[in-house]
GUFITI-297172 format. One line per 10 residues: number of its first residue (from 1); their letters; for each residue y negated, x negated, z negated of C-alpha. Coordinates in pm, 1 decimal, decimal comma. Layout:
BEGIN
NUM	A	Y X Z  ...
//
This chain:
BEGIN
1	XXXXXXXXXX	-17636,7 -6800,4 -5031,1  -17498,1 -6457,0 -5106,1  -17740,8 -6281,8 -4870,6  -17565,9 -5996,1 -4703,2  -17251,7 -6036,9 -4929,5  -17272,1 -5680,6 -5076,2  -17292,7 -5500,6 -4750,2  -16930,6 -5555,6 -4652,0  -16729,7 -5230,6 -4656,6  -16400,8 -5158,4 -4840,5
11	XXXXXXXXXX	-16196,3 -5133,1 -4512,5  -16327,3 -5461,4 -4372,5  -16249,6 -5633,7 -4700,2  -15891,5 -5510,3 -4718,9  -15823,4 -5586,5 -4349,2  -15950,8 -5941,4 -4396,7  -15749,0 -5998,6 -4721,1  -15424,2 -5859,8 -4580,2  -15460,0 -6070,4 -4265,1  -15547,8 -6392,8 -4448,9
21	XXXXXXXXXX	-15282,7 -6363,7 -4733,1  -15021,7 -6152,2 -4542,1  -15048,8 -5871,7 -4807,2  -15040,5 -5493,1 -4785,7  -15319,9 -5395,7 -5022,6  -15444,1 -5038,5 -4974,1  -15708,0 -5029,5 -5255,7  -15972,5 -5268,0 -5371,0  -15856,9 -5209,4 -5723,8  -15529,1 -5384,0 -5659,2
31	XXXXXXXXXX	-15723,8 -5714,2 -5668,0  -15774,7 -5669,7 -6046,6  -15468,1 -5898,5 -6107,6  -15677,8 -6196,5 -5996,0  -15379,6 -6340,2 -5798,6  -15529,4 -6280,6 -5455,9  -15860,4 -6430,5 -5554,9  -15682,4 -6749,9 -5675,5  -15505,6 -6780,4 -5340,9  -15829,4 -6732,7 -5148,9
41	XXXXXXXXXX	-15969,2 -7031,7 -5347,9  -15648,2 -7221,8 -5259,3  -15722,5 -7163,0 -4887,1  -16081,6 -7292,8 -4943,7  -15978,4 -7586,1 -5159,5  -15620,7 -7687,5 -5062,2  -15437,7 -7841,1 -5358,1  -15719,9 -7781,1 -5602,9  -15577,8 -7452,2 -5746,1  -15272,5 -7462,4 -5975,4
51	XXXXXXXXXX	-15092,9 -7179,0 -5805,9  -14778,2 -7234,8 -6019,5  -14976,0 -7100,2 -6310,0  -15071,4 -6784,5 -6127,8  -14857,7 -6476,0 -6198,1  -14825,2 -6323,9 -5850,2  -14591,6 -6041,2 -5985,0  -14810,0 -5975,5 -6291,8  -14786,1 -5616,1 -6420,1  -14966,3 -5646,5 -6755,4
61	XXXXXXXXXX	-15327,6 -5686,5 -6839,0  -15278,7 -6007,9 -7043,7  -15109,8 -6164,5 -6736,6  -15414,6 -6069,1 -6524,6  -15644,7 -6227,0 -6779,3  -15446,9 -6545,5 -6741,9  -15497,5 -6533,4 -6365,3  -15864,4 -6501,0 -6395,3  -15870,4 -6794,8 -6648,3  -15715,6 -7007,3 -6370,8
71	XXXXXXXXXX	-15978,8 -6892,6 -6136,1  -16260,1 -6965,5 -6366,7  -16133,4 -7307,8 -6432,8  -16128,3 -7371,2 -6060,3  -16485,2 -7254,5 -6037,2  -16595,1 -7491,5 -6314,6  -16419,5 -7785,9 -6149,7  -16570,9 -7717,8 -5824,0  -16921,0 -7691,3 -5982,0  -16942,4 -7319,6 -5904,5
81	XXXXXXXXXX	-17197,8 -7153,2 -6130,2  -17030,2 -6810,3 -6118,5  -16936,8 -6614,4 -6428,8  -16631,6 -6392,5 -6396,1  -16656,6 -6073,1 -6604,0  -16275,2 -6058,6 -6672,4  -16297,2 -5769,1 -6915,4  -16446,4 -5542,1 -6651,1  -16227,8 -5659,6 -6362,4  -15887,6 -5621,1 -6538,4
91	XXXXXXXXXX	-15974,9 -5263,9 -6614,0  -15920,7 -5188,0 -6244,6  -16252,1 -5013,9 -6184,8  -16350,2 -4970,4 -5828,1  -16721,0 -5083,0 -5838,3  -16662,1 -5395,0 -6042,7  -16376,6 -5517,6 -5833,9  -16559,3 -5432,4 -5512,1  -16863,5 -5636,6 -5601,0  -16657,7 -5937,7 -5693,7
101	XXXXXXXXXX	-16445,2 -5890,5 -5386,6  -16757,2 -5893,7 -5170,3  -16886,7 -6205,1 -5341,7  -16572,8 -6412,1 -5288,7  -16540,4 -6293,5 -4924,4  -16896,6 -6424,1 -4865,2  -16815,3 -6752,6 -5045,4  -16505,6 -6793,0 -4821,0  -16707,7 -6733,0 -4507,4  -16955,6 -7005,7 -4602,8
111	XXXXXXXXXX	-16703,6 -7266,0 -4727,2  -16373,8 -7220,1 -4550,4  -16304,5 -7520,7 -4320,9  -16099,8 -7315,2 -4071,9  -15737,8 -7382,6 -3955,3  -15420,5 -7194,1 -4032,0  -15333,3 -7107,0 -4391,7  -14967,8 -7015,3 -4459,8  -15011,0 -6777,8 -4753,1  -14655,4 -6672,5 -4776,2
121	XXXXXXXXXX	-14518,5 -7026,2 -4795,0  -14780,0 -7121,4 -5057,1  -14682,7 -6828,5 -5270,3  -14318,3 -6905,1 -5234,6  -14375,5 -7273,6 -5339,0  -14584,5 -7163,5 -5630,1  -14319,1 -6915,8 -5763,4  -14039,1 -7170,0 -5711,8  -14237,1 -7429,6 -5920,4  -14300,2 -7179,1 -6195,5
131	XXXXXXXXXX	-13925,3 -7083,3 -6217,2  -13894,5 -6809,0 -5958,0  -13694,6 -6492,3 -5984,6  -13324,4 -6510,3 -6070,9  -13037,3 -6385,1 -5839,2  -12813,5 -6239,5 -6110,7  -12838,8 -5887,2 -5971,7  -12573,2 -5939,2 -5699,4  -12288,0 -6048,0 -5927,9  -12360,2 -5766,6 -6171,6
141	XXXXXXXXXX	-12340,9 -5511,4 -5883,9  -12012,4 -5643,7 -5745,8  -11850,2 -5642,6 -6091,3  -11956,3 -5281,3 -6131,9  -11789,2 -5180,2 -5807,0  -11466,3 -5349,6 -5913,4  -11469,0 -5157,1 -6237,8  -11518,4 -4829,6 -6060,3  -11219,7 -4887,3 -5829,0  -10973,6 -4954,7 -6130,5
151	XXXXXXXXXX	-10885,2 -4588,0 -6209,4  -10729,7 -4535,3 -5855,8  -10371,4 -4658,3 -5946,9  -10371,6 -4426,0 -6251,5  -10429,3 -4125,7 -6025,4  -10144,3 -4240,1 -5792,2  -9901,0 -4275,1 -6090,6  -9994,2 -3924,0 -6213,1  -9917,6 -3774,0 -5869,8  -9580,6 -3955,0 -5849,1
161	XXXXXXXXXX	-9468,8 -3824,6 -6194,8  -9434,1 -3451,7 -6094,7  -9237,4 -3546,9 -5790,7  -8969,6 -3725,8 -5991,9  -8950,4 -3433,4 -6243,1  -8903,1 -3185,8 -5957,6  -8627,6 -3396,0 -5806,3  -8437,6 -3413,4 -6136,7  -8476,3 -3041,2 -6204,0  -8338,2 -2953,1 -5852,3
171	XXXXXXXXXX	-8030,4 -3172,5 -5895,3  -7960,8 -3019,1 -6235,1  -7978,9 -2657,6 -6093,8  -7731,2 -2749,9 -5822,7  -7484,5 -2895,2 -6068,1  -7444,2 -2590,5 -6293,8  -7576,5 -2235,3 -6324,8  -7544,2 -2237,0 -6708,4  -7754,5 -2546,5 -6734,9  -8039,6 -2367,4 -6558,8
181	XXXXXXXXXX	-8191,7 -2258,8 -6885,4  -8197,3 -2610,8 -7008,3  -8435,7 -2756,7 -6753,1  -8656,3 -2443,7 -6820,4  -8672,3 -2535,9 -7185,6  -8724,5 -2890,5 -7096,9  -9015,3 -2798,6 -6874,8  -9161,4 -2590,7 -7156,7  -9128,8 -2872,8 -7408,3  -9254,0 -3122,6 -7158,1
191	XXXXXXXXXX	-9550,2 -2901,8 -7082,9  -9653,9 -2895,5 -7449,8  -9752,1 -3264,1 -7473,4  -9914,7 -3230,4 -7135,3  -10134,2 -2941,3 -7262,9  -10242,6 -3155,3 -7561,0  -10369,9 -3430,7 -7335,3  -10680,1 -3242,1 -7204,1  -10757,0 -3131,6 -7568,6  -10735,5 -3503,5 -7679,0
201	XXXXXXXXXX	-10954,6 -3606,7 -7388,1  -11215,8 -3328,7 -7460,0  -11211,5 -3434,2 -7830,1  -11270,5 -3797,8 -7735,3  -11538,8 -3697,6 -7489,8  -11719,7 -3488,1 -7753,3  -11714,2 -3777,5 -8004,9  -11833,5 -4011,0 -7733,2  -12113,1 -3770,1 -7647,2  -12217,3 -3732,3 -8008,8
211	XXXXXXXXXX	-12229,6 -4117,3 -8047,4  -12437,0 -4149,1 -7720,8  -12677,6 -3882,9 -7850,9  -12717,5 -4070,0 -8174,0  -12777,2 -4395,5 -7996,0  -13033,0 -4228,0 -7765,6  -13224,7 -4098,6 -8063,7  -13215,8 -4432,6 -8233,4  -13346,5 -4615,6 -7915,1  -13609,6 -4347,6 -7863,8
221	XXXXXXXXXX	-13739,5 -4402,6 -8206,6  -13746,7 -4790,0 -8163,1  -13940,7 -4746,5 -7842,4  -14196,5 -4523,1 -8012,3  -14235,1 -4778,8 -8292,5  -14268,5 -5070,0 -8043,4  -14528,7 -4871,0 -7843,8  -14741,9 -4822,9 -8154,8  -14708,9 -5199,9 -8225,7  -14808,7 -5290,0 -7872,7
231	XXXXXXXXXX	-15104,8 -5047,7 -7881,4  -15225,6 -5209,4 -8205,9  -15195,5 -5557,1 -8069,1  -15380,9 -5464,0 -7745,7  -15664,3 -5316,2 -7944,4  -15674,0 -5629,1 -8168,8  -15666,0 -5862,4 -7860,2  -15955,2 -5665,3 -7687,9  -16153,0 -5682,1 -8011,5  -16137,2 -6052,9 -8036,7
241	XXXXXXXXXX	-16163,8 -6105,5 -7663,9  -16500,7 -5901,7 -7674,2  -16622,4 -6132,3 -7947,3  -16540,1 -6442,3 -7736,2  -16727,0 -6284,7 -7446,4  -17035,2 -6227,6 -7672,8  -17022,3 -6582,1 -7787,4  -16996,7 -6712,5 -7425,7  -17286,2 -6490,9 -7308,6  -17498,5 -6619,2 -7597,0
251	XXXXXXXXXX	-17411,3 -6978,9 -7521,3  -17499,7 -6922,5 -7151,0  -17850,3 -6813,8 -7241,6  -17931,1 -7168,3 -7363,4  -18046,5 -7392,6 -7070,8  -17806,8 -7677,5 -7004,4  -18058,2 -7945,6 -7093,6  -18130,1 -7793,3 -7428,0  -17762,9 -7745,0 -7532,5  -17669,5 -7926,2 -7850,6
261	XXXXXXXXXX	-17362,3 -8132,6 -7907,3  -17190,8 -7829,4 -8064,0  -17254,0 -7607,5 -7759,5  -17117,1 -7881,0 -7532,8  -16794,6 -7878,0 -7740,4  -16772,7 -7496,3 -7731,6  -16756,1 -7451,1 -7353,4  -16437,9 -7668,0 -7301,5  -16266,0 -7473,6 -7584,9  -16367,0 -7131,8 -7428,2
271	XXXXXXXXXX	-16253,1 -7239,5 -7091,3  -15951,9 -7439,9 -7183,2  -15625,7 -7346,8 -7003,9  -15275,1 -7497,0 -7027,7  -15398,8 -7809,7 -6864,1  -15632,0 -7884,5 -7162,4  -15369,8 -7900,0 -7439,3  -15568,3 -8151,4 -7642,2  -15771,5 -7872,7 -7790,8  -15457,7 -7683,7 -7914,7
281	XXXXXXXXXX	-15283,9 -8000,8 -8039,3  -15589,0 -8120,1 -8228,8  -15619,2 -7790,1 -8414,7  -15254,8 -7794,6 -8521,0  -15239,5 -8165,3 -8626,4  -15558,9 -8203,7 -8827,7  -15651,2 -7954,7 -9095,2  -16034,6 -7898,9 -9107,4  -16042,8 -8082,4 -8762,1  -16275,8 -8027,2 -8470,8
291	XXXXXXXXXX	-16226,9 -7646,7 -8438,5  -16301,6 -7584,2 -8805,8  -16625,9 -7802,7 -8785,1  -16727,1 -7639,3 -8456,0  -16673,7 -7290,9 -8601,1  -16915,5 -7356,7 -8890,6  -17170,7 -7512,0 -8650,4  -17139,1 -7216,6 -8405,3  -17238,4 -6977,8 -8683,5  -17529,2 -7193,4 -8766,1
301	XXXXX	-17636,4 -7210,5 -8396,9  -17608,3 -6833,5 -8363,5  -17815,3 -6776,2 -8671,6  -18087,4 -7010,3 -8534,9  -18128,4 -6818,2 -8212,6
//
């Protein structure tokens, strides 16, 4: 069935994908999120792919893994005997993604029924069903503009104040020559508080700057600590994910007709998604339930191989 699948070039693949899904991919590696592959299957099997569970704006590796889980579940439901090597694909390596891209392109050519596929509308419907992006950015921006415009009246008042002082001084000089020294003294005294104002402002700015620097250091330290935590969690996740893949590969080596009852219970657990909540619920409600028994039997099965 896949004869000739792996002779399709990178440029041809990207042109086909961008034309079908109305995307602007420039690299094969961009398909490592799994979202495009899920939508290709949606074009082949309309209504069979739960696109609301696909993260089209995924930026993190765990979100890409979720997309490939959705894709694998679709493969299983359609009776497709194709294993997705998720751990390699989500690393974004060119060769791994190219080969899977070529395979799914060939599968599309053999199974697509034809007709127009509105990829943009399907994505919009899926994102709306999953919650969609919020529109809180516009009100925040407008409120920021209003705050920036507020200091203008203060400047106007500051420019009007000297005009009034000048007018008063001029009238005083016209009234009496002896009182000419008084406005001068008044100006000097009035100037003193004015000269203190910039000092007060600079002092306030210095304290504010010091507080900001302290806050920046605190946030920088927090970010560093969080990064260490995230790195640790990612390593732990990859470690256990690798173990699951080893178990899956081992189970796949057993012919289907020779699989025991335990192995038949393992596969639904490995490939369970949000649609199969009974596996999660059963493990939480019953202590020593199905999962615990299966775990012990899995170890026995592995030892027997």
